[in-house]
N, CA, C and O atoms as a GROMACS GRO file, in nm:
protein
  532
    1MET      N    1  -4.749  -2.356  -1.843
    1MET     CA    2  -4.637  -2.445  -1.814
    1MET      C    3  -4.690  -2.586  -1.793
    1MET      O    4  -4.802  -2.607  -1.748
    2GLU      N    5  -4.606  -2.681  -1.827
    2GLU     CA    6  -4.642  -2.820  -1.802
    2GLU      C    7  -4.620  -2.854  -1.655
    2GLU      O    8  -4.542  -2.787  -1.586
    3ALA      N    9  -4.688  -2.957  -1.609
    3ALA     CA   10  -4.680  -2.998  -1.469
    3ALA      C   11  -4.536  -3.032  -1.429
    3ALA      O   12  -4.494  -3.001  -1.318
    4LYS      N   13  -4.461  -3.097  -1.520
    4LYS     CA   14  -4.321  -3.133  -1.490
    4LYS      C   15  -4.236  -3.009  -1.464
    4LYS      O   16  -4.154  -3.006  -1.372
    5GLU      N   17  -4.256  -2.907  -1.547
    5GLU     CA   18  -4.178  -2.784  -1.531
    5GLU      C   19  -4.211  -2.715  -1.399
    5GLU      O   20  -4.122  -2.666  -1.329
    6ILE      N   21  -4.339  -2.711  -1.365
    6ILE     CA   22  -4.381  -2.649  -1.240
    6ILE      C   23  -4.322  -2.723  -1.120
    6ILE      O   24  -4.272  -2.662  -1.026
    7LEU      N   25  -4.327  -2.858  -1.127
    7LEU     CA   26  -4.271  -2.938  -1.018
    7LEU      C   27  -4.121  -2.915  -1.005
    7LEU      O   28  -4.068  -2.905  -0.895
    8LYS      N   29  -4.052  -2.906  -1.119
    8LYS     CA   30  -3.907  -2.884  -1.117
    8LYS      C   31  -3.874  -2.748  -1.054
    8LYS      O   32  -3.783  -2.738  -0.973
    9LEU      N   33  -3.948  -2.646  -1.091
    9LEU     CA   34  -3.927  -2.513  -1.032
    9LEU      C   35  -3.956  -2.514  -0.882
    9LEU      O   36  -3.882  -2.455  -0.803
   10TYR      N   37  -4.063  -2.582  -0.845
   10TYR     CA   38  -4.100  -2.588  -0.704
   10TYR      C   39  -3.993  -2.659  -0.623
   10TYR      O   40  -3.956  -2.613  -0.514
   11LYS      N   41  -3.942  -2.770  -0.673
   11LYS     CA   42  -3.839  -2.844  -0.601
   11LYS      C   43  -3.708  -2.766  -0.595
   11LYS      O   44  -3.630  -2.785  -0.501
   12GLY      N   45  -3.683  -2.681  -0.691
   12GLY     CA   46  -3.562  -2.598  -0.690
   12GLY      C   47  -3.567  -2.486  -0.588
   12GLY      O   48  -3.465  -2.426  -0.557
   13GLN      N   49  -3.686  -2.459  -0.536
   13GLN     CA   50  -3.702  -2.352  -0.437
   13GLN      C   51  -3.628  -2.379  -0.308
   13GLN      O   52  -3.591  -2.285  -0.237
   14ILE      N   53  -3.606  -2.505  -0.274
   14ILE     CA   54  -3.544  -2.537  -0.146
   14ILE      C   55  -3.408  -2.470  -0.131
   14ILE      O   56  -3.372  -2.425  -0.022
   15SER      N   57  -3.332  -2.463  -0.239
   15SER     CA   58  -3.200  -2.399  -0.229
   15SER      C   59  -3.215  -2.250  -0.200
   15SER      O   60  -3.137  -2.194  -0.123
   16VAL      N   61  -3.313  -2.187  -0.260
   16VAL     CA   62  -3.338  -2.046  -0.233
   16VAL      C   63  -3.385  -2.029  -0.090
   16VAL      O   64  -3.338  -1.940  -0.018
   17GLU      N   65  -3.478  -2.113  -0.047
   17GLU     CA   66  -3.530  -2.105   0.089
   17GLU      C   67  -3.420  -2.125   0.192
   17GLU      O   68  -3.417  -2.056   0.294
   18MET      N   69  -3.329  -2.218   0.167
   18MET     CA   70  -3.220  -2.242   0.261
   18MET      C   71  -3.129  -2.119   0.271
   18MET      O   72  -3.080  -2.087   0.379
   19ASN      N   73  -3.108  -2.051   0.159
   19ASN     CA   74  -3.023  -1.933   0.160
   19ASN      C   75  -3.086  -1.818   0.238
   19ASN      O   76  -3.016  -1.744   0.308
   20PHE      N   77  -3.217  -1.802   0.226
   20PHE     CA   78  -3.283  -1.690   0.290
   20PHE      C   79  -3.336  -1.724   0.428
   20PHE      O   80  -3.393  -1.637   0.494
   21SER      N   81  -3.320  -1.847   0.473
   21SER     CA   82  -3.378  -1.886   0.601
   21SER      C   83  -3.322  -1.803   0.717
   21SER      O   84  -3.394  -1.771   0.811
   22PHE      N   85  -3.194  -1.769   0.710
   22PHE     CA   86  -3.138  -1.692   0.821
   22PHE      C   87  -3.193  -1.549   0.822
   22PHE      O   88  -3.199  -1.486   0.928
   23LEU      N   89  -3.234  -1.498   0.706
   23LEU     CA   90  -3.292  -1.364   0.704
   23LEU      C   91  -3.433  -1.363   0.762
   23LEU      O   92  -3.483  -1.259   0.806
   24LYS      N   93  -3.497  -1.479   0.763
   24LYS     CA   94  -3.632  -1.489   0.819
   24LYS      C   95  -3.629  -1.512   0.969
   24LYS      O   96  -3.733  -1.505   1.035
   25ASP      N   97  -3.512  -1.538   1.023
   25ASP     CA   98  -3.498  -1.563   1.166
   25ASP      C   99  -3.532  -1.436   1.243
   25ASP      O  100  -3.478  -1.330   1.213
   26PRO      N  101  -3.621  -1.445   1.341
   26PRO     CA  102  -3.657  -1.326   1.420
   26PRO      C  103  -3.537  -1.258   1.485
   26PRO      O  104  -3.542  -1.138   1.513
   27PHE      N  105  -3.430  -1.332   1.509
   27PHE     CA  106  -3.309  -1.272   1.566
   27PHE      C  107  -3.259  -1.158   1.479
   27PHE      O  108  -3.211  -1.057   1.530
   28PHE      N  109  -3.270  -1.173   1.347
   28PHE     CA  110  -3.221  -1.072   1.255
   28PHE      C  111  -3.327  -0.970   1.216
   28PHE      O  112  -3.295  -0.854   1.190
   29THR      N  113  -3.453  -1.011   1.212
   29THR     CA  114  -3.555  -0.923   1.156
   29THR      C  115  -3.659  -0.875   1.256
   29THR      O  116  -3.744  -0.793   1.220
   30ASP      N  117  -3.656  -0.922   1.378
   30ASP     CA  118  -3.753  -0.878   1.478
   30ASP      C  119  -3.717  -0.737   1.526
   30ASP      O  120  -3.600  -0.707   1.551
   31GLU      N  121  -3.814  -0.654   1.537
   31GLU     CA  122  -3.799  -0.520   1.592
   31GLU      C  123  -3.696  -0.435   1.517
   31GLU      O  124  -3.610  -0.372   1.579
   32ILE      N  125  -3.706  -0.434   1.387
   32ILE     CA  126  -3.625  -0.342   1.307
   32ILE      C  127  -3.719  -0.229   1.268
   32ILE      O  128  -3.821  -0.251   1.202
   33TYR      N  129  -3.684  -0.109   1.308
   33TYR     CA  130  -3.770   0.006   1.280
   33TYR      C  131  -3.698   0.103   1.188
   33TYR      O  132  -3.595   0.161   1.224
   34VAL      N  133  -3.752   0.120   1.071
   34VAL     CA  134  -3.704   0.222   0.979
   34VAL      C  135  -3.826   0.298   0.929
   34VAL      O  136  -3.930   0.238   0.901
   35LYS      N  137  -3.815   0.428   0.919
   35LYS     CA  138  -3.930   0.511   0.887
   35LYS      C  139  -3.946   0.538   0.739
   35LYS      O  140  -4.058   0.550   0.689
   36LYS      N  141  -3.837   0.549   0.669
   36LYS     CA  142  -3.844   0.589   0.528
   36LYS      C  143  -3.831   0.468   0.436
   36LYS      O  144  -3.753   0.377   0.465
   37PRO      N  145  -3.906   0.466   0.327
   37PRO     CA  146  -3.896   0.355   0.230
   37PRO      C  147  -3.754   0.336   0.177
   37PRO      O  148  -3.713   0.223   0.148
   38GLU      N  149  -3.680   0.446   0.164
   38GLU     CA  150  -3.542   0.434   0.114
   38GLU      C  151  -3.457   0.354   0.210
   38GLU      O  152  -3.370   0.277   0.168
   39ARG      N  153  -3.482   0.371   0.339
   39ARG     CA  154  -3.404   0.298   0.438
   39ARG      C  155  -3.442   0.150   0.440
   39ARG      O  156  -3.357   0.064   0.466
   40VAL      N  157  -3.567   0.120   0.412
   40VAL     CA  158  -3.609  -0.020   0.401
   40VAL      C  159  -3.535  -0.085   0.284
   40VAL      O  160  -3.487  -0.198   0.294
   41ALA      N  161  -3.526  -0.012   0.173
   41ALA     CA  162  -3.454  -0.064   0.056
   41ALA      C  163  -3.307  -0.085   0.088
   41ALA      O  164  -3.250  -0.188   0.050
   42VAL      N  165  -3.244   0.010   0.156
   42VAL     CA  166  -3.103  -0.003   0.192
   42VAL      C  167  -3.083  -0.123   0.283
   42VAL      O  168  -2.988  -0.199   0.266
   43LEU      N  169  -3.173  -0.140   0.379
   43LEU     CA  170  -3.163  -0.254   0.469
   43LEU      C  171  -3.173  -0.386   0.391
   43LEU      O  172  -3.101  -0.481   0.418
   44GLY      N  173  -3.263  -0.389   0.294
   44GLY     CA  174  -3.275  -0.508   0.209
   44GLY      C  175  -3.147  -0.536   0.133
   44GLY      O  176  -3.104  -0.651   0.124
   45TYR      N  177  -3.084  -0.432   0.080
   45TYR     CA  178  -2.957  -0.448   0.009
   45TYR      C  179  -2.847  -0.497   0.103
   45TYR      O  180  -2.764  -0.580   0.064
   46LEU      N  181  -2.847  -0.446   0.226
   46LEU     CA  182  -2.747  -0.492   0.323
   46LEU      C  183  -2.765  -0.640   0.355
   46LEU      O  184  -2.668  -0.714   0.368
   47PHE      N  185  -2.891  -0.682   0.368
   47PHE     CA  186  -2.918  -0.824   0.393
   47PHE      C  187  -2.872  -0.909   0.275
   47PHE      O  188  -2.814  -1.016   0.295
   48LEU      N  189  -2.897  -0.862   0.153
   48LEU     CA  190  -2.852  -0.937   0.035
   48LEU      C  191  -2.700  -0.943   0.029
   48LEU      O  192  -2.643  -1.046  -0.007
   49LEU      N  193  -2.635  -0.834   0.063
   49LEU     CA  194  -2.488  -0.833   0.066
   49LEU      C  195  -2.436  -0.930   0.171
   49LEU      O  196  -2.340  -1.003   0.146
   50ALA      N  197  -2.500  -0.931   0.288
   50ALA     CA  198  -2.460  -1.025   0.394
   50ALA      C  199  -2.479  -1.169   0.347
   50ALA      O  200  -2.395  -1.255   0.374
   51LEU      N  201  -2.589  -1.195   0.277
   51LEU     CA  202  -2.615  -1.330   0.226
   51LEU      C  203  -2.509  -1.370   0.123
   51LEU      O  204  -2.463  -1.484   0.124
   52ALA      N  205  -2.470  -1.277   0.037
   52ALA     CA  206  -2.367  -1.308  -0.064
   52ALA      C  207  -2.234  -1.341   0.004
   52ALA      O  208  -2.168  -1.437  -0.035
   53ILE      N  209  -2.195  -1.263   0.104
   53ILE     CA  210  -2.070  -1.289   0.177
   53ILE      C  211  -2.077  -1.424   0.247
   53ILE      O  212  -1.981  -1.501   0.244
   54TYR      N  213  -2.191  -1.453   0.310
   54TYR     CA  214  -2.214  -1.581   0.379
   54TYR      C  215  -2.198  -1.698   0.283
   54TYR      O  216  -2.133  -1.797   0.316
   55ARG      N  217  -2.256  -1.687   0.163
   55ARG     CA  218  -2.248  -1.795   0.064
   55ARG      C  219  -2.105  -1.813   0.013
   55ARG      O  220  -2.061  -1.927  -0.005
   56VAL      N  221  -2.032  -1.705  -0.009
   56VAL     CA  222  -1.893  -1.716  -0.054
   56VAL      C  223  -1.810  -1.783   0.055
   56VAL      O  224  -1.728  -1.870   0.027
   57PHE      N  225  -1.831  -1.741   0.178
   57PHE     CA  226  -1.762  -1.801   0.293
   57PHE      C  227  -1.788  -1.952   0.298
   57PHE      O  228  -1.694  -2.031   0.309
   58GLN      N  229  -1.914  -1.991   0.290
   58GLN     CA  230  -1.951  -2.132   0.296
   58GLN      C  231  -1.890  -2.210   0.180
   58GLN      O  232  -1.840  -2.321   0.198
   59ARG      N  233  -1.894  -2.152   0.061
   59ARG     CA  234  -1.840  -2.220  -0.058
   59ARG      C  235  -1.689  -2.241  -0.047
   59ARG      O  236  -1.638  -2.348  -0.080
   60ARG      N  237  -1.618  -2.138   0.000
   60ARG     CA  238  -1.472  -2.150   0.012
   60ARG      C  239  -1.433  -2.258   0.112
   60ARG      O  240  -1.338  -2.333   0.088
   61VAL      N  241  -1.504  -2.266   0.222
   61VAL     CA  242  -1.474  -2.370   0.321
   61VAL      C  243  -1.508  -2.507   0.263
   61VAL      O  244  -1.430  -2.601   0.280
   62ARG      N  245  -1.622  -2.519   0.197
   62ARG     CA  246  -1.662  -2.649   0.140
   62ARG      C  247  -1.562  -2.699   0.036
   62ARG      O  248  -1.544  -2.820   0.022
   63GLN      N  249  -1.498  -2.608  -0.036
   63GLN     CA  250  -1.399  -2.649  -0.136
   63GLN      C  251  -1.277  -2.711  -0.068
   63GLN      O  252  -1.203  -2.786  -0.131
   64PHE      N  253  -1.257  -2.681   0.057
   64PHE     CA  254  -1.140  -2.727   0.130
   64PHE      C  255  -1.167  -2.857   0.207
   64PHE      O  256  -1.074  -2.919   0.258
   65ILE      N  257  -1.292  -2.898   0.215
   65ILE     CA  258  -1.333  -3.016   0.292
   65ILE      C  259  -1.361  -3.129   0.193
   65ILE      O  260  -1.430  -3.109   0.093
   66THR      N  261  -1.308  -3.246   0.222
   66THR     CA  262  -1.331  -3.361   0.136
   66THR      C  263  -1.400  -3.471   0.215
   66THR      O  264  -1.392  -3.473   0.338
   67PRO      N  265  -1.468  -3.564   0.148
   67PRO     CA  266  -1.528  -3.677   0.220
   67PRO      C  267  -1.424  -3.759   0.296
   67PRO      O  268  -1.454  -3.821   0.398
   68GLU      N  269  -1.301  -3.760   0.244
   68GLU     CA  270  -1.194  -3.834   0.311
   68GLU      C  271  -1.147  -3.763   0.438
   68GLU      O  272  -1.100  -3.828   0.532
   69ARG      N  273  -1.159  -3.631   0.440
   69ARG     CA  274  -1.118  -3.551   0.556
   69ARG      C  275  -1.230  -3.456   0.597
   69ARG      O  276  -1.220  -3.334   0.578
   70PRO      N  277  -1.338  -3.511   0.653
   70PRO     CA  278  -1.451  -3.424   0.692
   70PRO      C  279  -1.418  -3.345   0.819
   70PRO      O  280  -1.322  -3.375   0.890
   71LEU      N  281  -1.500  -3.245   0.846
   71LEU     CA  282  -1.489  -3.173   0.972
   71LEU      C  283  -1.567  -3.248   1.078
   71LEU      O  284  -1.658  -3.325   1.046
   72LYS      N  285  -1.531  -3.226   1.203
   72LYS     CA  286  -1.608  -3.282   1.314
   72LYS      C  287  -1.702  -3.175   1.364
   72LYS      O  288  -1.660  -3.071   1.414
   73GLY      N  289  -1.833  -3.201   1.350
   73GLY     CA  290  -1.932  -3.105   1.394
   73GLY      C  291  -1.978  -3.134   1.536
   73GLY      O  292  -1.920  -3.216   1.607
   74ALA      N  293  -2.084  -3.065   1.575
   74ALA     CA  294  -2.142  -3.084   1.708
   74ALA      C  295  -2.184  -3.229   1.726
   74ALA      O  296  -2.242  -3.289   1.636
   75GLY      N  297  -2.154  -3.285   1.842
   75GLY     CA  298  -2.190  -3.423   1.870
   75GLY      C  299  -2.104  -3.524   1.795
   75GLY      O  300  -2.138  -3.642   1.788
   76GLY      N  301  -1.992  -3.479   1.738
   76GLY     CA  302  -1.903  -3.570   1.667
   76GLY      C  303  -1.948  -3.604   1.526
   76GLY      O  304  -1.891  -3.693   1.463
   77ARG      N  305  -2.052  -3.535   1.476
   77ARG     CA  306  -2.100  -3.562   1.340
   77ARG      C  307  -1.992  -3.527   1.237
   77ARG      O  308  -1.918  -3.430   1.253
   78LYS      N  309  -1.986  -3.608   1.132
   78LYS     CA  310  -1.893  -3.581   1.023
   78LYS      C  311  -1.960  -3.485   0.926
   78LYS      O  312  -2.072  -3.509   0.880
   79LEU      N  313  -1.891  -3.376   0.895
   79LEU     CA  314  -1.944  -3.275   0.805
   79LEU      C  315  -1.861  -3.272   0.677
   79LEU      O  316  -1.745  -3.230   0.678
   80THR      N  317  -1.921  -3.316   0.567
   80THR     CA  318  -1.851  -3.311   0.438
   80THR      C  319  -1.897  -3.191   0.357
   80THR      O  320  -1.823  -3.144   0.270
   81ARG      N  321  -2.016  -3.141   0.384
   81ARG     CA  322  -2.068  -3.019   0.319
   81ARG      C  323  -2.127  -2.930   0.428
   81ARG      O  324  -2.248  -2.912   0.434
   82PRO      N  325  -2.042  -2.874   0.514
   82PRO     CA  326  -2.093  -2.797   0.627
   82PRO      C  327  -2.161  -2.668   0.584
   82PRO      O  328  -2.119  -2.602   0.489
   83THR      N  329  -2.266  -2.634   0.654
   83THR     CA  330  -2.332  -2.506   0.632
   83THR      C  331  -2.250  -2.397   0.699
   83THR      O  332  -2.165  -2.426   0.784
   84GLY      N  333  -2.275  -2.274   0.661
   84GLY     CA  334  -2.207  -2.163   0.727
   84GLY      C  335  -2.234  -2.163   0.876
   84GLY      O  336  -2.145  -2.134   0.956
   85GLN      N  337  -2.357  -2.196   0.914
   85GLN     CA  338  -2.392  -2.200   1.055
   85GLN      C  339  -2.310  -2.305   1.130
   85GLN      O  340  -2.262  -2.279   1.240
   86ALA      N  341  -2.293  -2.423   1.070
   86ALA     CA  342  -2.214  -2.529   1.134
   86ALA      C  343  -2.068  -2.487   1.146
   86ALA      O  344  -2.001  -2.520   1.244
   87ILE      N  345  -2.019  -2.414   1.048
   87ILE     CA  346  -1.881  -2.366   1.053
   87ILE      C  347  -1.865  -2.263   1.164
   87ILE      O  348  -1.768  -2.268   1.241
   88PHE      N  349  -1.959  -2.171   1.173
   88PHE     CA  350  -1.954  -2.071   1.280
   88PHE      C  351  -1.961  -2.136   1.418
   88PHE      O  352  -1.896  -2.090   1.512
   89GLN      N  353  -2.038  -2.244   1.430
   89GLN     CA  354  -2.050  -2.313   1.559
   89GLN      C  355  -1.915  -2.370   1.604
   89GLN      O  356  -1.888  -2.379   1.723
   90LEU      N  357  -1.832  -2.409   1.508
   90LEU     CA  358  -1.700  -2.462   1.543
   90LEU      C  359  -1.612  -2.355   1.608
   90LEU      O  360  -1.516  -2.388   1.679
   91PHE      N  361  -1.643  -2.228   1.582
   91PHE     CA  362  -1.564  -2.118   1.638
   91PHE      C  363  -1.635  -2.050   1.755
   91PHE      O  364  -1.586  -1.949   1.807
   92GLU      N  365  -1.747  -2.104   1.796
   92GLU     CA  366  -1.829  -2.039   1.898
   92GLU      C  367  -1.756  -2.021   2.031
   92GLU      O  368  -1.776  -1.921   2.100
   93TYR      N  369  -1.672  -2.116   2.068
   93TYR     CA  370  -1.609  -2.110   2.199
   93TYR      C  371  -1.463  -2.069   2.195
   93TYR      O  372  -1.388  -2.095   2.289
   94VAL      N  373  -1.421  -2.005   2.087
   94VAL     CA  374  -1.285  -1.951   2.082
   94VAL      C  375  -1.281  -1.831   2.176
   94VAL      O  376  -1.358  -1.736   2.160
   95LYS      N  377  -1.192  -1.837   2.271
   95LYS     CA  378  -1.179  -1.729   2.369
   95LYS      C  379  -1.050  -1.652   2.344
   95LYS      O  380  -0.944  -1.711   2.323
   96VAL      N  381  -1.062  -1.521   2.346
   96VAL     CA  382  -0.945  -1.434   2.334
   96VAL      C  383  -0.925  -1.368   2.470
   96VAL      O  384  -1.017  -1.307   2.525
   97VAL      N  385  -0.804  -1.381   2.523
   97VAL     CA  386  -0.770  -1.328   2.654
   97VAL      C  387  -0.690  -1.200   2.635
   97VAL      O  388  -0.598  -1.194   2.554
   98LEU      N  389  -0.726  -1.097   2.710
   98LEU     CA  390  -0.651  -0.972   2.707
   98LEU      C  391  -0.559  -0.968   2.828
   98LEU      O  392  -0.605  -0.978   2.942
   99LEU      N  393  -0.431  -0.953   2.804
   99LEU     CA  394  -0.332  -0.948   2.912
   99LEU      C  395  -0.277  -0.806   2.922
   99LEU      O  396  -0.221  -0.754   2.825
  100LYS      N  397  -0.294  -0.745   3.038
  100LYS     CA  398  -0.239  -0.612   3.058
  100LYS      C  399  -0.096  -0.626   3.108
  100LYS      O  400  -0.071  -0.681   3.215
  101LEU      N  401  -0.003  -0.576   3.030
  101LEU     CA  402   0.139  -0.586   3.061
  101LEU      C  403   0.180  -0.474   3.157
  101LEU      O  404   0.113  -0.370   3.164
  102PRO      N  405   0.290  -0.494   3.231
  102PRO     CA  406   0.334  -0.392   3.328
  102PRO      C  407   0.357  -0.254   3.265
  102PRO      O  408   0.342  -0.152   3.332
  103ASP      N  409   0.394  -0.252   3.137
  103ASP     CA  410   0.418  -0.122   3.072
  103ASP      C  411   0.289  -0.055   3.024
  103ASP      O  412   0.294   0.053   2.964
  104GLY      N  413   0.174  -0.118   3.051
  104GLY     CA  414   0.046  -0.059   3.015
  104GLY      C  415  -0.011  -0.109   2.883
  104GLY      O  416  -0.129  -0.087   2.855
  105HIS      N  417   0.070  -0.174   2.802
  105HIS     CA  418   0.021  -0.228   2.676
  105HIS      C  419  -0.070  -0.349   2.704
  105HIS      O  420  -0.056  -0.417   2.805
  106ILE      N  421  -0.160  -0.372   2.612
  106ILE     CA  422  -0.248  -0.488   2.623
  106ILE      C  423  -0.212  -0.587   2.513
  106ILE      O  424  -0.203  -0.551   2.396
  107GLN      N  425  -0.191  -0.710   2.552
  107GLN     CA  426  -0.158  -0.816   2.457
  107GLN      C  427  -0.276  -0.911   2.449
  107GLN      O  428  -0.335  -0.948   2.551
  108ARG      N  429  -0.308  -0.950   2.328
  108ARG     CA  430  -0.417  -1.045   2.307
  108ARG      C  431  -0.359  -1.184   2.284
  108ARG      O  432  -0.256  -1.200   2.218
  109ALA      N  433  -0.426  -1.285   2.339
  109ALA     CA  434  -0.380  -1.424   2.322
  109ALA      C  435  -0.503  -1.513   2.321
  109ALA      O  436  -0.608  -1.479   2.376
  110LEU      N  437  -0.489  -1.628   2.259
  110LEU     CA  438  -0.598  -1.726   2.261
  110LEU      C  439  -0.601  -1.794   2.398
  110LEU      O  440  -0.496  -1.825   2.455
  111GLY      N  441  -0.722  -1.818   2.450
  111GLY     CA  442  -0.736  -1.886   2.578
  111GLY      C  443  -0.684  -2.027   2.573
  111GLY      O  444  -0.626  -2.077   2.670
  112LYS      N  445  -0.703  -2.093   2.460
  112LYS     CA  446  -0.647  -2.226   2.435
  112LYS      C  447  -0.622  -2.238   2.285
  112LYS      O  448  -0.686  -2.167   2.206
  113PRO      N  449  -0.532  -2.327   2.244
  113PRO     CA  450  -0.501  -2.338   2.100
  113PRO      C  451  -0.623  -2.377   2.018
  113PRO      O  452  -0.715  -2.444   2.066
  114LEU      N  453  -0.622  -2.334   1.893
  114LEU     CA  454  -0.730  -2.373   1.801
  114LEU      C  455  -0.720  -2.522   1.772
  114LEU      O  456  -0.612  -2.580   1.776
  115THR      N  457  -0.834  -2.582   1.742
  115THR     CA  458  -0.836  -2.724   1.706
  115THR      C  459  -0.784  -2.740   1.564
  115THR      O  460  -0.779  -2.642   1.488
  116PRO      N  461  -0.744  -2.861   1.526
  116PRO     CA  462  -0.700  -2.882   1.388
  116PRO      C  463  -0.808  -2.844   1.286
  116PRO      O  464  -0.776  -2.789   1.180
  117ASP      N  465  -0.935  -2.872   1.316
  117ASP     CA  466  -1.043  -2.835   1.223
  117ASP      C  467  -1.055  -2.683   1.211
  117ASP      O  468  -1.075  -2.632   1.100
  118GLN      N  469  -1.043  -2.612   1.320
  118GLN     CA  470  -1.049  -2.466   1.315
  118GLN      C  471  -0.934  -2.410   1.232
  118GLN      O  472  -0.953  -2.317   1.153
  119ARG      N  473  -0.816  -2.467   1.251
  119ARG     CA  474  -0.700  -2.423   1.172
  119ARG      C  475  -0.721  -2.451   1.023
  119ARG      O  476  -0.687  -2.369   0.938
  120ARG      N  477  -0.777  -2.568   0.994
  120ARG     CA  478  -0.803  -2.606   0.855
  120ARG      C  479  -0.901  -2.511   0.788
  120ARG      O  480  -0.883  -2.474   0.672
  121ILE      N  481  -1.005  -2.473   0.861
  121ILE     CA  482  -1.102  -2.379   0.806
  121ILE      C  483  -1.037  -2.245   0.777
  121ILE      O  484  -1.055  -2.188   0.669
  122LEU      N  485  -0.961  -2.194   0.873
  122LEU     CA  486  -0.892  -2.067   0.852
  122LEU      C  487  -0.797  -2.075   0.735
  122LEU      O  488  -0.786  -1.981   0.655
  123GLN      N  489  -0.726  -2.187   0.723
  123GLN     CA  490  -0.634  -2.205   0.611
  123GLN      C  491  -0.710  -2.202   0.479
  123GLN      O  492  -0.665  -2.141   0.382
  124GLY      N  493  -0.825  -2.267   0.476
  124GLY     CA  494  -0.908  -2.268   0.355
  124GLY      C  495  -0.957  -2.129   0.316
  124GLY      O  496  -0.980  -2.101   0.199
  125LEU      N  497  -0.971  -2.043   0.416
  125LEU     CA  498  -1.013  -1.905   0.392
  125LEU      C  499  -0.894  -1.812   0.367
  125LEU      O  500  -0.912  -1.692   0.344
  126GLY      N  501  -0.772  -1.869   0.371
  126GLY     CA  502  -0.653  -1.787   0.350
  126GLY      C  503  -0.615  -1.705   0.471
  126GLY      O  504  -0.556  -1.597   0.458
  127MET      N  505  -0.649  -1.755   0.590
  127MET     CA  506  -0.620  -1.683   0.714
  127MET      C  507  -0.546  -1.774   0.811
  127MET      O  508  -0.528  -1.893   0.785
  128ASP      N  509  -0.505  -1.716   0.922
  128ASP     CA  510  -0.448  -1.796   1.030
  128ASP      C  511  -0.498  -1.741   1.163
  128ASP      O  512  -0.580  -1.648   1.165
  129GLU      N  513  -0.449  -1.796   1.273
  129GLU     CA  514  -0.502  -1.756   1.403
  129GLU      C  515  -0.467  -1.613   1.442
  129GLU      O  516  -0.517  -1.561   1.542
  130SER      N  517  -0.383  -1.549   1.364
  130SER     CA  518  -0.348  -1.410   1.396
  130SER      C  519  -0.469  -1.316   1.382
  130SER      O  520  -0.464  -1.203   1.431
  131ILE      N  521  -0.575  -1.361   1.316
  131ILE     CA  522  -0.694  -1.275   1.306
  131ILE      C  523  -0.758  -1.253   1.444
  131ILE      O  524  -0.832  -1.158   1.464
  132TYR      N  525  -0.728  -1.342   1.539
  132TYR     CA  526  -0.781  -1.328   1.675
  132TYR      C  527  -0.690  -1.247   1.766
  132TYR      O  528  -0.735  -1.184   1.861
  133VAL      N  529  -0.562  -1.250   1.736
  133VAL     CA  530  -0.465  -1.184   1.824
  133VAL      C  531  -0.396  -1.075   1.748
  133VAL      O  532  -0.310  -1.006   1.803
   0.00000   0.00000   0.00000
């Protein structure tokens, strides 16, 4: 291969590395014990499936966000191409309250209303706040 081609391939690796970075996080891969090679393979397939779902999720939200209407991230940062992690962080403090009614039924409710950005993300995913309640 020519040096230009090698450099181009090397520089293209960053997108792959960014996709697999969460799989390298010790939170996900530390202390996983499987005894059989078949189970290691299944676990690998599950990780790949999780990565595919994560990428579709991120892509669908990004299609709904424009530079004219960015999301507000942590610290007030404007997010025009938010990562899946940044999107999940916007939902980190959503609280669901369980109310026990006198008749014994339990009713679920949001602790406080969703923000406009949270609603926008759910709308982009074809959902609404009823997924919480």
